[in-house]
C-alpha positions, 0 to 999 in steps of 0.5 A, a space after each residue: 480565492 478559497 473562502 477557507 483560505 481566507 478564514 485561516 491564515 497560514 501563519 495563524 498561531 492556532 496551527 503554529 504552536 510554540 516550539 519545544 526543543 525546536 519542534 512544533 505541532 506540525 513537525 510532530 504530527 507529520 512524524 506521528 502520521 508517517 510512523 503509524 501509516 508506514 507501519 500499517 502499510 507493511 501489512 496492507 499489500 500482503 493481505 490484499 494480494 495473499 487473500 486471492 492467492 489462498 482462494 486460488 489454492 483452495 479452488 485448486 484443491 476443490 477442483 482437483 482433490 489433490 491434497 498438496 493444494 489443501 496443505 498450501 491453503 492451510 499453510 498460507 491461510 494461517 499466515 494470512 490470518 496473522 497478517 490480517 489481524 495485525 493489519 486491523 489493529 494498526 489500521 484502527 489508529 489511522 482514523 483516530 489521527 484525523 480527530 487527534 492531530 489533524 482536526 482542522 483537516 477533518 473540519 474542512 474535508 470531513 463531509 467528503 473524506 468521510 464518505 468513502 471511509 464509511 463505505 470501506 467500513 460498512 461495505 468492505 470491512 464487515 464483509 471481510 470480518 464476517 466471511 473470514 470468520 465463517 472460513 476459519 470455523 466452517 471447514 467442517 460445518 459448510 459444504 465444500 463449495 460454500 466454504 470456498 465461496 467464503 474465502 473468495 468473498 474475503 478476497 473480493 472484500 479486501 480489494 473492495 476495502 482498498 478501493 474505498 481507501 484509495 478513493 479517499 486518498 485519491 480525492 486528496 491527490 485530485 479533488 473532484 465532486 466537491 464545492 466550497 460552502 459556508 455554513 455559519 462561521 464554518 467554511 468547508 468542502 462539501 460533496 456534490 457527487 459521490 459518483 465523481 469521487 468514485 470515478 476519479 481518474 486518479 483513483 482508477 490509475 492508483 487502484 490497479 497499480 496498488 493491487 498489482 503491487 500487492 499481488 507482486 508482494 504476495 507472490 514474492 511471499 509465497 515464492 520465497 517461503 516455498 523456495 526456502 522450504 524446498 531447498 531445506 528439504 532437498 538438502 536434508 538428504 532424506 527421501 521423504 523430505 525430497 517427496 514433500 519438496 517435490 509434491 508440495 513446495 515446488 508447485 507453491 513456488 512455481 505458482 508464486 513465481 508466475 504470479 510475480 511475473 504476471 503481476 509485475 507486467 501489470 505493475 509496470 503498465 499501470 505505473 506508466 499510466 499513473 505517471 502520465 496522469 501525475 505529470 498532468 495533475 501534480 507536475 511538481 511531484 514528478 519533477 521532484 521525483 527526477 530532481 529536474 531543477 530546470 525546464 528541459 526539452 526531451 527531459 532525461 530520466 535520472 538514474 543517479 544524481 548527486 549533490 545537495 538536493 535542497 529545495 533550491 535545487 542548487 548543486 545537483 548533477 546528473 551522473 547517470 541518465 537515460 535521454 528523453 525517458 522522462 518526457 516519454 513517461 510524461 506524454 509518450 514522446 521523447 522530445 516534449 518539454 517538461 517543466 522543472 521545479 524552479 519554473 513550477 515554483 514560480 507558477 505555483 507562487 503566482 497562482 496560489 500564494 495570495 489565496 492558499 498561503 495568505 500572501 506569505 511566500 512559501 516553497 511548493 517544492 517537496 523534500 527533493 531528496 526523499 521524493 527522488 530516492 523513494 521513487 528510485 528505491 520503490 522501483 529498484 527494490 521491487 526488481 528483486 521480486 522479478 529476479 526471484 520469479 525468473 530464477 524460481 521458474 528457471 531452476 524448477 523447469 521440466 520437473 526439476 526440484 533444486 537444492 540450490 542455496 542461491 535460490 533460498 538466499 535470493 528468496 530471503 533477500 527479495 522477501 523484505 525488499 518487496 515490503 520496503 519497496 511498497 512502503 517507499 511507493 507510499 512514501 513517494 505518493 504522500 511526500 511528493 504532494 507536499 506542502 499540500 494535504 489536499 492538492 489543488 485540481 488545476 483543471 477542475 474544482 476551484 478553491 478546494 485545496 489545503 496546505 498541510 500546515 493548516 490541517 494540523 490540530 491547534 494543540 500543545 506539542 507535548 500532547 502529540 509527542 506523548 501520543 507518538 511515543 505511546 504509539 511507537 512503543 505499542 507498535 514496537 511490541 506488535 512488531 515483535 508479536 507479528 514477527 514471532 508469529 509469522 516466523 513460528 508458523 513459517 518454520 513449522 511449515 505446511 501440515 504433513 497430513 490433511 483431511 477433507 472434513 467437509 460435511 459431504 465428504 463424510 456423509 453429512 456429519 460435520 467433522 466426521 465425529 461431531 454432531 450437528 449442534 457441536 460448537 465451532 472450533 478453530 480450523 487450525 
């Protein structure tokens, strides 16, 4: 039995505040965290993927001297900065929530969970912000290659930041390097090895999958915008516009499309690795993703299931399925036995009810409808990017510059789809773990788990509701700001004229006209 489990019964009134209008603290806290997290995650994959793409564009300019790449660097660099700024603002609230509405969780896991978050702030975010500032203001102050190094350091730091955040989340999915300790009246999880946390198998499956998904998102972003601009300019009928479409937006489009297809292959491969690991570590999550109610030999993959996807699994019928594919996703064979949610519920009840739930009978099955559909929407909506990448390369093959409105519209559809697909992937990861906020490690650490119902703060529902309303209003305003800025600078397009203002280009005088002691000025 986990000492922490014994110290805080699941039915404790500290975790179950009185209901107001039929809603308690746990429900409100879940909604608040979901709203803030999903909103923040809109910006994350684009920043992770676009920073390296902008670095590649600038590298192409430095190596070739072709102004088209400088124009694309300036164009997409500006959009990156807007997205990065909004991501920082919305991300700060994430950490506040652990003390606001999830203080019991923080008390139990703070010693472990806080370490990778601190590393993210000290070793990653400070690097991002410092070198991003040097990149923004250093175009005419730093030598060209040194200035190029700034954006590469930003790109590396952004991905390093993702690594540490995923290290914390992966520990929640599969705790390692931890023990249960009693400190006075407090029972908590304490870290025994930071190396184990940073080499967690769950982390090393999730990180490449997240990064390749981010590259698909960024590739879709670049391709869709370049497609829209290329088609628009070609349909104007002006020779000057056609030249810009050919010289600037066609190379950008093909670059983005190539990124989509290469990253898409990596996304599929890393997704397969992650799925096989999830079947071992969190079999309930994967069985729920398939709405696999009963144990099956050679379990089929459900393309479409209908019926009432309640947690008792009654009345669920497969309409379309691929025989044996779920078994293959689990272990590479088509005839293996996969346990269904009903048998897994019995297993979890026998193993965890006394220690984790204080003897109370609870359901260990996540919301089947949300888990099932988020998994499919993640895959299905992401397929739009693959279609865009193939179409873009085909329509611009052998030097062609197309004016097909179909490509433009495909880009406009695929662009929001990939953001929604990324969000559903995150929703699937988190919802599928329920009712655990720290899932048990069935083969490793003993006793380190925590039900979501126990992680919530012992506060009045009205406080959570007030903060949730405030966050929602603020985030709605930020959403308008983000959209208007992104829309404004997207339709403004790449600059028509650019100039190499690096010190070596103009004989050592920064900016060509300013003295060495001139103040920094914004690059755009």
